[in-house]
C-alpha positions, 0 to 999 in steps of 0.5 A: 500499500503507498504511504500517505504522503506519496504524490498523487497520480497526474490527472490524464488529459481527456482524449479529444474527440476525433473531428469527423469532417463536419464542415459546421463544426469546423472541420475543413481540411479533407481527410481522405483523397475524395475530399482533396479532390472537390476542395481543389477545384469544383468536379462541375468545372470538368465538363470544360476540360472534357469538351476542350482538352480531353475530347481532342487529346482522347483518353490517354490525356486525362488528369487521373483526378478528373478522371476517377472522381470529377467526371462522375458529377457529369454521368460518367464512369468507366468501365471494366476491362473485358476478361478481367474475373471477380477475383481480381476486382479487389486486388487490382489497381484502378488504372489495371481495371478500367477500359478506355470507355464510359459508362453514361448515366443520362439523368430521367428525373422522374423517370419522364421522358418525351418521344424525341427524347427516347429516341435520341437515347436510342440514337446515341446508343447505336452511334456511340454506346454500341447498342447498349442500354440498361433501364436502371432502378434509378428511373434513367438509362445507362449507355456503355462504351462511350468515349470521351471524344463523342461527349460533346456531341452527345452532350449537344444531342442530349440538351437539344431536347432538354435532356443532361447528365449534370450530376447523374453520379458523384457526390451530389444530390442525384437523379430524383425518383418521382411517380411513373404516372404523375399527373395521370393516374387515378390514385394521384390526389397531388401531382408532385412533377412542379417540386421535382421540376422546382429542385432541377432547376435551381439546385441541380448544378448548383455549386452551393449543394455540388460537393456533399459528403456523398451521394444524395438520393431522393423521393417525390411521389404521392403513391407508394410506388417508389422505394421511399425507405431507402432514400436520403430524403423521401416526400409521400403523399398524405391527407393532414385532417386539418390543412388537406393533401401534402406530403410527408417526410421521411429522412435517412434511408440507404442500403450498401453494407450497412443498411438502414431504413429512412425514418418520418421527421412527423412532419406535413410539408404542403407542396409549394414548400418541398423544394424548400424543405428539401435544400434545407435537408442537403444543407443540412447534410453538407455542413454535419455529413461525416467526411472523415470516413467514405464509409459512414458519409452518408446522411443515414450515419448522421440520422443514427447518431443524432435520432430524428428529433435533434435533426428536426431542430437543426433543421428547423432552426439553423436552415428553415427558420421556421416549425414545421407543421406535424402531420401523419403518417401516409396511408398505403395502398392495399398491394404493392404498385408497380404500374405492368399492365394496362391501366386507366388514365384520369383522362380516361386513356390508358397507360402499358406497363411493359417488362425488359429482362432484368433492366437489359435494354439496346438503342434499337429497342428504345428506338422501336419503344418510341416508334410504336408510341409515336404510331399509337398516338403518344408523346410519352414514356416513362421509366419505374424505380423497378426496371421498367417501362410505360407507354402513356395516353393510350386510347381504349382501340390502340391498347391490345395493337400496343401491347402487342407490338410492344410484345414484338420487340421483347417487352411484355405487358402481361408478363410472368411473375418471374420477369415481373420482379427480378432486377439487376444490377451492372454487374460484372460485365461493366462495373468495375466493383462487380465480382459476379456477372449480374445481368445474363444469369438474370436472363438465365433465371428468368427463362428457367422459372418461366419454363418450369413454374410458369403459373406461379400464381404470387410475386416474388421479388428477386433482386441480383446485385453484382456486388454487395453494394445493393445497387439492385437493393438486395436487402429489401427483395423476397430473394436478395442475390448478392455476388460473391465467391464461393466454392462449388462441390469440386472445391472450386472458386467459382461466381455465386451468391450469398442469399438473403430471404424474406425481406422488403419495403413498407409499399403495402397495406400490412407490409412490415418492412425490413432486411432479409433473413441470412442464413449461416452459410446459404449461398450458391453457385451460379450453376445451381442458382435457377434450381435452388430459387424453384426449390424454394418457391415450391416449398412457400407454395407447399407451406404457406397458409392461406393469403401468407406472403413469401415475407412472412413464410419465411419469418416462421419457416424451418432453416432447413427448408430454405436451403 
């Protein structure tokens, strides 16, 4: 025991909390290479260099910081070099993985296209993109094989018909999801298109909001026909008992390797205030978002740490300067909405929703859609957040002719449950992050299931992703498939998938949002996948209770039945 007159041990100095790169707290010094690139030069400025320098020097003349950073703000990513297998994805340096061609995202907010716009995209695809075109779950179209030398002409053509690629990628406000039937739906009380238009006009391309901690995803729809619970911000239509129709505000959703569902802020926002509230949320995220680690930079991490009450307080006091009105939650439809098939519009005409297979299209096919729409009296086409396509404004006597015409070019308005419910991300064919093939696997899977289970009587969603980043929303599918390398029966490393079962969002009455169940060791090789899905579907049919959904059955099913 120490003597009583021994000197006291000095108290340890409290450790200073490490900064998270929050601008509002004075942490302005860039803490990773991505933040340095954005500080050195606003990424929006790179377009001038593309047009004036790189389009003339070609790929070899592109500054690496522009190539792998700032190009994204104009919708451009280098695509994966052909022939590099998934086992080398995380091993090779970026310059070893990338080809001298680009993926290009065309910004199509709300999925809204005129026939002239669709035809322009189709022509760019066939002329500059080797006839590639994928309809994505962000309601846009991705082209591949694009050369930097062709970008000035591509921009000229897109902008001539009112399209753009501004901030289609990057740490900025991405494409705004919206109802593909906004303005024509018989179920819609307020058409939120004016709010989407205002956001685009005011803020997209604005340097004040072009440097966010990470990407920022938005959904604005009266109906629950967009995946609103996995967006950074979402506005969903709601009737206030005192103030009437407006929008319920959700914040902080996102998937990838740390999935989190958005939360209601508990407020009611009228249509004419959506853009102001959206700007306030973006501003709060810009200033308080975590910029130190990109793995924690999405808004969902800030919301998780702060809680919804503190976020609302900061939003109101520091960014809006007023208190938002409390509001009720929205009523959900009886069944999930995907708009596939023939539906009546508000004006008595019809819209036709048709499904490609896993979003895979082509410039040739899109050009034929434009021709079909025009020939049957329509000037409007819409894309959905589920990799599907709609043609609007079809008269009654033109419904069957256009349904048959769409079928003739590979788009089915009366699809099987399997074609209707299956999505796939870009995959290893073009994506530098992917580990496995997705589009071709999805096409093979749908074909097998249509042959073996053509009369399947319920919808099951199957989402196929080439890596853990969940671009195809794997965690919220009935059957979510995350690409990985697995061992086959012969002990060889091959392409395969980790299986998530029973995930979903709150898109209809009685549905509980949640992430798919992951069973220990539940993986399938790509070759085994069709047989596995067929087996699990048949077990569900055999074991379900009356009216029981696949997700509910998965919760109570014995693990052995799920293997």
